N, C-alpha and C positions, 0 to 999 in steps of 0.2 A: 337357202337351206329351203329346201319344198316339203310340203307338208300333205300328209296323204294319211287316213283314216281310213280302213275299211269299216264299213258297218255291218255288227250281224246281222242275221235276219231270225224271225222269230220263230220260239222252240216250239216242235209239233204240241207239246206235254203243256198243261189250261198251268198258269201261271200264279202263283199262290200268293194272294192279297196280304199287306205288312200293315201295319200301322198300330196308333192307343189302344192298347187295353185298358189301362187304367189310366187319367189326370188326377191329381191330388196336388191340391194349391194351399200352402198357408201363407198366410201374414200377407198375401199376394193385391197390390193395388185396392178394388172392393172387395176382396175374397179372405176373412180373415182365415177360416179356413172350407173350403170346398175339394168333393171328388164327386166327379165323373165315373162309370164305369161303362165302357163301351166295347163295338164289336170292329172291323176291319171297315166297315162300309161309311158313306159317307155322313159327316154330320154336319144336321144345321142347328146353329141356335138363331132363336127370333127372340124380340123382346123393343122395346120403345127403346129411343134415343138416350143412353148415358144408362142404360141397363147393366152394362159390362161385360156386354158376349165382345168386343175388341180386347179386353185384358185379357180371356182366357186365351183369345189366339195370341194376344203378344206372351202369356206365359210360356204356351210351345215354341212360339219362335225362341227364347233364351235356351231353348234347348238342344239349339246352335249355336256352333261359333260366334263372338260379338256379342254387340251390347241390344237387340229384339228387333220386333219392326218398326220402335219406336227411336231408338237409337238414343237413348238417355241413360244417364248415370247407375249405377245398380241402387243405389240408396232412392231413387224415385220411387221405384213401382213396390218400396214397402206402405204396408197398408195403413191407412186414417181412417180411425173409425168415425164414424158421423154424432156420436154422443158424445155433449160436454167431461162427461167423467172416464170416457175411451183414450188411452192413451195411446200413442205410437207407435207400431211397431218396430223394434229393434234390427228384425232378423227378415225372410222373405226363403220361401224353398218353392219348389216346382218339382214333382218327381211324374214319373210314366215308365208303363208297364208295356215296353216296347212285343208288340208279333209281327217276328219276323220268320221268313223262309227260315231260318238255321235253328228259330226257338225265342222262348224268351228274354230278354235285355231290361235290365231297370237299370235307368237313368235317374240321376238326380241334381239339381242345380241351383245354388240361391246364394244370399248375402247375408252374413252373420256378425254387425256389428260390436258384438259384446266378444270377439276376441281380438278384435284391435279397430286402433282410432281410422286405418285403408282401409278402401273399399276391394276386398279383395275377394272375389268371386270362387263359389268353392263349387266342385265338382264330384261325382261318385258315379260308377260305373259297377254295377253288378256288386255293390257294396265297397266295395274298394274304391280309394281315393284317388284322383286322377290331377294332376298338375296342368297341363295343358288344354287351352278351347279345344285343339284342332281333334284332339282326338275324338271329339263327337261326330266330327263328321267322316268318320270308321264305322258307325253304328245306325245313324238317322240324318237323314238329309232334311230340310224345313224348305220351302220357297213359297213368297208369301206376295201378291198385292194388295195394297191399301189406295184408298181416296188420296192419301198425299202424294203416292206414284203416281198419281194421272197425268204428269208434268213432270215427270225424274227424265226426259229425252231435254228438255228447257232449266232444267236446272241447273245446269253446269256439268264439267266431266269428274266430277268427285261421284259423283251420283250414279251417273251412269257406268262409269266403271266399280264401283261398287256393286248397282247390280249383277254387270259382266259376274267380276267371281262368283257370284252369290250362282251363279251356274253354274261355273266351272267346278264348285265344290262338289256339285249333284256328279259330274263325269268325270273327276280326278279326284278322290278324299282327304289324298294330301296337300290338295290347294290352299288349305286355310291355314297347314303348318309353316308354309313358303312364306303368305304374306304376313303372320305374323313375326317370324322369326324375323322377316326385310324391315317390317317396321320399327321393332324394337333396334335391331341394331344403329339403324338412321338413326331413331331418336340418340342413342348411343354416341354414334359419331357426332352432329348437331351440337347436342351437348355440353363436348369435350370442347370442338368451335367455340362453343360461346364462348368457356370461361377459359380462351385464351391460349386451349394448349393447340396450338395448329403447330407449333415443335415437335411435338410428340410423334415425329415421324412414325417410327415403329408401329404403334399403338395405331395409328390411323391407318397404316396401311393396311392388319389383320382386319379392322374392320369393313374397310373398302374394298377387302377380297370377300368377305361374307356377304356385304350387300350384293356385288355383281354375283356372283355366283347361287346367291337365292334370288338377286333378282331376275336374271334370264331364263331363270329357271318359270318364273314366273309369268314373261311373257311369254314362253313356249306353251304353257299350258293353257293362256290364252287362245293365241293363236291356235290351238287343237283345236278348244272348242270352237269355235268360229269356223274351221274348218267342215268339223264335222256336224254345224248346223248351218252350212252351206249345202252340204252331200243330201241333207234333207226338207232343205226347202221346196219341193215339191208335196210334202207331205201336210199343205195348207190347213190349218182345223176347220174345213167346211168353212163355211161363210166368210170367215176371220182372213185380214190381209197378210201376204206374203211379209216377211223381214228381213232384209240381208244387212248381216251384220260387217264392220270392219274394222279394224284396231289401227289406231295410228300413233307412233311414239319410235325415237331411237332403237330403244331394245329392240321391238318388232322389227324394224328396221331391217337392223344390224342381223338377226336372226334367220331373216327372209333371204340374204343376199351372202353369208360368210358360215360359218358354224360355232355351235353354241361356244367353244373354248375359244373362241375371235371374238365372239361379240361378249364375253366375259372378259377377256382382257380390254376391249375397247371403251366398258362401260368405268373399269376401276382406275384405267387411267385417266380419262374422263373426269369421275370426281376429284381424284389427284390434282388434280391441274384447276378442280371450281371450286378448293379447300377455302381461299378468300371471299373469293362470291359471294359460296353456302356462311361463313361465320359473319360475313356482313348483314347481307337480305337478313339472315334467320330463318334459314328453310333451305331446302336440297334440292336444288335446281334443275337435278337432274336424274333419273331413274324412273325405272316403270308404274313409279306412283304417280309417273304426270301425263301416260298415257291417256289417248283420249276414244272413246268408244264410240263409232258412229252406225245412226240406225238408217235406214232408207225402206220408206214403205213402196214395194219392190211393184206392183200394180199401176200405180201413181205418179213412178218415177220419180219420188219425193221426200226428202232428208223430212225422220220423225219433228225434230223441231217444229218443223215446219207447217203439221199437220193438225187438227183440230184438237179438243182435249178425248173426245169421240175418237179419233181414230188412234191417237196413241193410245186409246184402254185397249186398244181393241189388239193391235202392236206387240202390245205387252200380255195377255195374255197369248196371243199365238207363238211369242220367244218363250213365254215359260211351259205351254202343252208343248214345242215344238222338241224342248229338252228333259223333259217326263217320259215320251214318246220313247225316245233314242236312251233312254236310262233301260224301258223296258226291253226294248229290242235287244240292248246286248243282255237282258238278263239283269244290271243291276238292281240295287234295290231304288223302286221309284219313289218320290219324296212324297213326303205330307204335303200340300197343298194348304193354304191360310187364304182365304179368298174375302176378305173386308169388305162388305155392301158392293160386291162384283158386279151378283147378279140383276141389280136394279137398276144399272144402267145400260142393258142390252135389250135389244130387243127379242121378239121368241124367237126368232129365227135360229139368233146366236146362241141367245142361254138353251137350245135344247140341242144343237152343237157342242157344248161347251159338260154340259151334262149329259149327254151319249158318250163325250172323250174319255169322263171321269169314272163311267162306269166301263168300258171296256178294257180299261186300262189298268182299274183295278185299284184307281184310288184314293186315297182318306184323304178325303178334300174335309177340310171343316171352315165352313161358307155361315156368315151369317147375314143378317137384312132386318127389317120390320115390319114384310107383310111374307105372311105363310103360305099364302098363296103362289108366290113366284117359285117357289120347291114341287108345288104338286105335280111337277110331269114326275120325279123322282118315284112318286108314290111309294111305294114296300121297301123300296133299295136304299133310302134314308134312315136314320136314326133324326129325329126332331127335338130339341129342347126345348123348351121356353122359357126365359130368365128375368124373374122380378124379385125388386125389391132382394138381391141380391140371391134368389136360392133358384133350382134350375125343375123345371118341372117339366116330364115326360110325355110326348104330345103323339 
């Protein structure tokens, strides 16, 4: 199977910027309540360590599928007042008004422990309840870089695969739904096997057929995204390194050698053959959830995990900005970028290159830092808020 993804050329008409125009938090982390009114220009949040800058970025990250940039349980984001009289909140919410080329969109998400004992994420789009988190990807794409991601290439295959999947969300909004369906059916199958249901052949056949269909679609979307990024490798971001991506897994290999239907049949057959092993090990031993992303620093011909921390950070920025550039060229909605303490570790040349790209692509990047001077090159092109004692002040 040969993948070829033609790249669209930039439109002659100016692209309309998009982003958050209002963000409202309630009971979230260090904010009992908070409202930020802004426009689609980049947003800078400065303040001392522990002021609550990252909490705002995390709130925005919950407007996309998943568990946010900290990857936590929903209840961990509940506000706990510092005063002795203050009681912990039993609910939190994040709401945003989005200014898009297609008009205004309102998105809200949150947790309310008063409606049940289980942690169930609540979703609402344009004042209507939504059941699936995957729907969020159809309205908003959020990418982030945090200090915890500096060693993502050395943290194991799971972290790297999640990083790739988030890139795929931006180029293929339906990918989030596939990943969630696959994970849900995989858990159902494994639960059945653990409970001794290996003799329930008909039900296992049904679950494995669903896994195979979603799993091969996931692998195909990953391959297509990587192929698209390869075609754009000459668009390296100024002084940042070029990154070459590849993904290794049996599903991906099958797709490159045979049709999607044949790949589905093979995966379904292997799942059926591995039922005993999966039941004994307590995990599914085959599928796209075990595929491994590999990243190379092209100029140095070095694998990312063998690079320094600074080089890995530069590679991350290069990859995320390349994906953002592709979305702009294709006419897609460019993502909102959450850059937590990123510019503090860049030299002047790379910092200027990053700023220029953000402005050229009309990206609403939310950036944090302790030193306001690092953002001085933006001039009037940014919206600057200073955070102190849980309150925001316009700079």
